[in-house]
Every structure is written in C-alpha cells, then in structure tokens.
C-alpha positions in Angstrom: 19.0 -41.9 -8.1 17.0 -43.8 -10.6 14.1 -42.8 -12.9 11.4 -45.5 -13.4 8.9 -44.9 -16.1 5.2 -45.1 -15.7 5.1 -48.4 -17.1 7.8 -49.7 -14.7 5.6 -48.4 -11.8 2.5 -49.6 -13.2 3.9 -53.3 -13.5 5.8 -53.0 -9.8 2.3 -52.1 -8.6 0.9 -55.3 -10.0 3.6 -57.5 -9.0 3.6 -56.4 -5.4 -0.3 -57.0 -5.5 -0.3 -60.4 -7.3 2.7 -61.6 -4.8 1.0 -60.5 -1.8 4.1 -58.4 -0.7 4.0 -56.6 2.7 3.2 -52.8 2.8 6.6 -52.0 3.2 8.0 -53.9 0.1 9.2 -52.7 -3.2 11.8 -53.3 -5.6 15.3 -53.5 -4.9 17.7 -52.5 -7.6 21.5 -53.3 -7.2 24.7 -54.7 -9.1 26.9 -57.4 -8.1 30.2 -58.6 -9.8 29.6 -61.2 -12.5 28.3 -61.3 -16.0 30.2 -61.3 -19.1 30.9 -57.5 -18.8 31.8 -57.2 -15.2 28.7 -56.2 -13.3 25.2 -57.6 -13.4 21.9 -56.1 -12.2 20.1 -57.7 -9.4 16.5 -57.1 -8.9 14.1 -58.5 -6.3 10.9 -57.7 -4.2 12.5 -56.7 -0.7 12.0 -54.3 2.1 14.2 -51.5 2.8 17.1 -51.2 5.2 18.3 -48.4 7.1 20.9 -47.6 4.7 18.9 -47.6 1.5 18.3 -44.7 -0.9 14.4 -45.0 -1.3 12.4 -43.6 -4.1 8.7 -43.7 -4.1 6.7 -43.1 -7.1 2.9 -43.1 -7.3 2.6 -45.4 -4.3 5.2 -47.8 -5.0 9.1 -48.0 -3.8 12.2 -48.5 -5.3 15.4 -49.3 -2.9 19.2 -48.9 -3.7 22.0 -49.7 -1.4 24.9 -47.3 -0.8 27.2 -49.9 -2.6 25.2 -50.2 -5.7 24.0 -46.3 -6.0 27.1 -45.1 -7.8 26.7 -47.6 -10.6 23.0 -47.0 -10.9 23.1 -43.2 -10.8 20.7 -41.7 -13.4 19.7 -45.3 -14.5 16.2 -45.5 -16.4 14.0 -48.3 -15.6 11.4 -49.2 -17.9 9.0 -52.2 -18.4 8.5 -53.6 -21.7 5.8 -56.2 -22.8 6.0 -57.4 -26.4 6.0 -60.8 -28.5 9.9 -61.1 -28.3 10.5 -59.8 -25.1 9.0 -58.8 -21.7 10.4 -57.4 -18.5 12.3 -54.7 -16.6 14.6 -52.8 -19.0 17.6 -50.9 -17.8 19.2 -47.9 -19.5 22.1 -47.1 -17.4 24.2 -43.9 -18.5 27.2 -45.3 -16.3 27.7 -48.2 -18.6 30.4 -47.8 -21.2 29.8 -51.2 -22.4 27.1 -53.9 -22.1 26.8 -57.6 -22.8 24.8 -59.0 -25.7 22.0 -60.1 -23.6 21.7 -56.7 -21.9 22.1 -58.2 -18.2 25.7 -57.1 -17.6 27.8 -53.9 -18.1 31.3 -52.6 -17.5 31.8 -49.0 -16.2 34.2 -46.4 -17.3 37.3 -45.2 -15.3 34.9 -42.2 -13.7 32.6 -44.7 -12.2 33.4 -46.8 -9.2 
C-alpha cells in the first residue's frame, strides 16, 4: 500500500474541507498509460469503489484500484509547498526511470 506523510494528510484534509467533499470522499491515486516514460500518475478527489484498497490516516482516506496497486506498492506520498513548487510529490520504489517533470515513470521487469 502507499505511505502518506503527515504533510500529505494535512493538505488532503484541507483540500477536502475547502472543496466541500462528501464524508466518503478521499484522494484516489492511480496510474494510466501515458506520459513520456510509459505510465503517469492520476490523483483526484473521489469516493471509494467496492474493489479499492482503502487507507485511512488521521481521518482522511486514500483509494487505490486493484489495477493501479502493483505500480504504487510502497509509494511515499508527500506534499511540498515552496517558492519554486507546490503539490503532492511521489516517491515510487517501483519506478526504474522517471521523466524530467516527475509526473510519469517506467517500471522494471518485476513490476506489471
């Protein structure tokens, strides 16, 4: 499963509050084919499906579909807010190569 940092949890809590999301809402993390390295990350406020893996941390929830789970296993999700950059940042141990902008990646032969 994924490992969100305390900053990621704090920011998601604020995001859910300001977007007036439902009680069931959380952050969906996933992957889809695309980007310059083969796979790209997808994140959106959503509600869970029956098949999702659900992680709850300090009152907020993260959802991962069965199709995305192998690509995200062990992923560390952080939130950074600096002068040059702000947003959710991903550290994915399954990525053998990432694109320059950090939004897409390639997995090795052991990953699906």
